[in-house]
C-alpha positions in Angstrom: 0.0 0.0 0.0 2.8 2.4 0.9 4.4 1.7 -2.5 1.2 2.4 -4.3 0.7 5.7 -2.5 4.2 6.9 -3.1 4.0 5.9 -6.8 0.6 7.7 -7.2 2.0 10.9 -5.6 5.1 10.7 -7.8 2.9 10.4 -10.9 0.8 13.4 -9.7 3.9 15.6 -9.3 4.9 14.7 -12.8 1.5 15.7 -14.1 1.5 18.9 -12.1 4.8 20.0 -13.6 3.5 19.3 -17.1 0.2 21.2 -16.6 2.1 24.1 -15.0 3.9 24.7 -18.3 0.5 25.5 -20.1 1.7 24.2 -23.4 -0.8 24.6 -26.3 -1.3 20.8 -26.8 -2.9 20.6 -23.4 -5.8 22.7 -24.6 -6.6 20.8 -27.8 -9.9 19.0 -28.0 -10.3 15.3 -28.9 -13.0 12.7 -28.9 -15.4 11.9 -26.1 -13.9 9.8 -23.3 -15.5 6.9 -21.5 -17.2 9.2 -19.0 -19.0 11.0 -21.8 -17.1 14.3 -21.9 -14.9 15.7 -24.7 -11.3 15.0 -23.7 -8.6 17.7 -24.0 -4.9 17.2 -24.2 -4.5 17.7 -20.5 -6.9 14.9 -19.8 -5.1 12.5 -22.1 -1.6 13.5 -20.9 -2.6 13.1 -17.2 -4.1 9.7 -18.0 -1.0 8.6 -19.9 1.2 9.3 -17.0 -1.1 7.7 -14.4 -1.4 4.5 -16.5 2.4 4.4 -17.0 3.0 4.7 -13.2 0.1 2.6 -11.9 -0.2 -0.2 -14.4 1.7 -2.7 -12.2 -0.7 -2.2 -9.3 -4.0 -3.2 -11.0 -6.4 -2.9 -13.8 -7.2 0.7 -14.7 -10.7 2.1 -15.1 -10.3 5.7 -16.4 -12.8 8.4 -17.3 -10.9 8.8 -20.6 -10.2 5.3 -21.9 -12.5 3.2 -19.8 -11.5 -0.2 -18.5 -7.9 -1.5 -19.2 -7.5 -5.1 -18.2 -4.0 -5.8 -16.8 -5.0 -9.2 -15.5 -4.7 -8.0 -11.9 -6.9 -8.7 -8.9 -7.2 -5.0 -8.0 -8.7 -2.2 -10.1 -7.6 1.5 -9.9 -10.5 3.9 -10.7 -9.2 7.3 -11.9 -10.4 10.6 -13.0 -7.1 11.8 -14.6 -8.1 15.5 -14.6 -11.0 16.5 -12.5 -12.0 20.0 -13.4 -11.0 20.0 -17.0 -13.2 22.9 -17.8 -11.5 24.9 -15.0 -8.1 24.0 -16.5 -9.0 25.1 -20.0 -10.6 28.3 -18.6 -7.5 29.1 -16.5 -9.4 28.7 -13.2 -7.0 27.3 -10.6 -9.1 24.4 -9.2 -8.4 21.1 -10.9 -6.7 17.8 -10.0 -7.0 14.0 -10.0 -8.8 11.3 -8.2 -7.4 7.8 -7.6 -9.1 4.9 -5.9 -7.4 1.5 -5.4 -10.1 -1.1 -5.2 -10.4 -4.8 -4.3 -12.0 -7.2 -6.7 -15.4 -6.4 -5.3 -14.7 -2.7 -5.9 -14.5 -1.8 -2.2 -11.9 0.9 -1.8 -8.6 0.2 -0.1 -6.9 3.6 -0.7 -8.5 6.8 -1.9 -6.3 9.7 -3.1 -7.4 13.2 -4.2 -4.8 15.6 -5.5 -5.1 19.3 -6.2 -2.7 20.2 -9.0 -3.0 23.9 -8.3 -1.7 24.0 -4.8 0.0 20.6 -4.7 -2.1 19.4 -1.7 -3.4 15.9 -1.5 -5.8 14.0 0.7 -5.4 10.2 1.4 -7.8 7.9 3.0 -6.8 4.4 4.0 -7.5 1.9 6.8 -5.5 4.1 9.2 -7.5 7.2 8.7 -7.6 10.3 6.5 -4.5 12.4 6.0 -3.4 15.5 4.2 0.0 16.5 2.7 1.9 18.3 0.0 3.4 16.7 -3.1 6.7 18.4 -2.5 7.4 16.9 0.9 4.8 14.0 1.2 4.6 14.3 5.0 1.2 13.1 6.2 -0.9 15.0 8.7 -4.0 13.4 10.1 -7.1 15.4 9.2 -9.6 16.5 11.8 -12.7 18.6 11.1 -11.9 22.3 10.7 -13.9 25.4 11.6 -15.6 26.7 8.4 -18.2 29.2 7.3 -19.6 27.8 4.0 -20.2 24.6 2.1 -19.8 23.6 -1.6 -22.7 23.0 -3.9 -21.3 21.5 -7.1 -23.2 21.6 -10.4 -25.3 24.4 -8.9 -26.3 25.5 -12.4 -28.6 22.5 -12.6 -30.9 23.7 -9.8 -31.7 27.3 -9.2 -34.6 26.4 -6.8 -32.3 24.7 -4.4 -29.9 27.6 -4.6 -32.7 30.0 -3.6 -33.8 27.6 -0.8 -30.3 27.5 0.7 -29.9 31.3 0.4 -33.3 31.9 2.0 -32.2 29.9 5.0 -28.8 31.8 5.2 -26.8 28.7 4.2 -23.6 29.9 2.4 -22.0 27.9 -0.4 -19.7 28.1 -3.3 -19.6 26.1 -6.6 -16.0 25.3 -7.6 -16.3 23.1 -10.6 -14.4 19.9 -9.6 -16.4 17.4 -7.7 -13.7 15.0 -6.7 -11.6 17.9 -5.3 -14.6 19.2 -3.4 -15.2 15.9 -1.8 -11.6 16.0 -0.7 -12.4 19.1 1.3 -15.2 17.3 3.1 -13.5 17.7 6.5 -12.8 21.4 6.0 -16.0 22.9 4.6 -19.5 23.0 6.1 -20.9 20.5 3.6 -20.5 19.1 0.0 -23.8 18.9 -1.9 -24.3 17.7 -5.5 -26.8 16.2 -7.8 -27.1 12.4 -7.8 -25.9 11.8 -11.3 -22.1 11.8 -10.6 -19.9 9.2 -12.3 -17.9 6.6 -10.5 -14.7 8.4 -11.6 -15.7 11.6 -9.7 -16.8 10.0 -6.4 -15.1 6.6 -5.8 -12.1 8.0 -3.9 -14.0 10.9 -2.4 -16.8 8.7 -0.9 -14.2 6.5 0.8 -12.3 9.5 2.2 -15.5 11.0 3.6 -17.0 7.7 4.8 -17.0 8.8 8.4 -19.0 12.0 7.8 -22.7 12.3 7.7 -24.2 11.3 4.4 -27.7 11.7 2.8 -28.6 10.3 -0.6 -31.9 10.3 -2.5 -32.6 10.1 -6.3 -31.9 13.9 -6.6 -29.1 14.8 -4.3 -26.1 13.6 -2.3 -25.1 15.5 0.8 -22.0 15.0 2.9 -21.3 17.0 6.0 -19.2 17.0 9.2 -21.8 19.1 11.1 -24.8 17.1 12.3 -27.0 20.0 13.0 -26.4 21.7 9.7 -26.7 18.3 7.9 -30.1 17.7 9.4 -31.2 21.2 8.5 -30.2 20.8 4.8 -31.7 17.3 4.6 -35.0 18.8 5.8 -34.8 21.6 3.2 -34.0 19.2 0.4 -36.9 16.9 1.2 -39.3 19.9 1.6 -38.1 21.4 -1.6 -38.9 18.4 -3.7 -42.4 17.9 -2.4 
């Protein structure tokens, strides 16, 4: 497991250094990936590096290329570049999500990396940890004081926006779901529509598994704050009646 984590972080630093160069090929558009979105050069380059580094640890299931059978017992589910639209729009909030799974797809290690500030979050059997790609020292995460939550894909639901605002619940929409799940212990809540792909949420769900979670056919809500969590759940249920 330690070897897998170190290799994943090494690959992430390689990707970060390439993306930081902002070369023109990173912004070129290609075909649709397995996840249904148009791939850009940055997506494909990130995937290429992750596959090169992680192939020996398991099969690869990537948002870009789909399932790559390496005849292994474990499978690594990756979103090579979470927040591609942010990257191509020069908005500094994008990264990668990596989940090492057993043959039943239960997660053994979840890793979320922010390429903009080089911070990463790791979840494993020992807990949830945070660190930086440049020194890789792990610091155990505990819930932080915060003032607002994250509502991803907020553009899909103006009614819920108004409902939260009416009840003085502050939120931001940052445009990279996996990265936002990685902030679960630091923000008030993470809320998003229940149509996310496995590539976006596999690592993040594992990392936030000890937080409060609500899921129905419309929404998924994750929060460290039980009182606020209960309040938002009530609003979501009332709002869809």
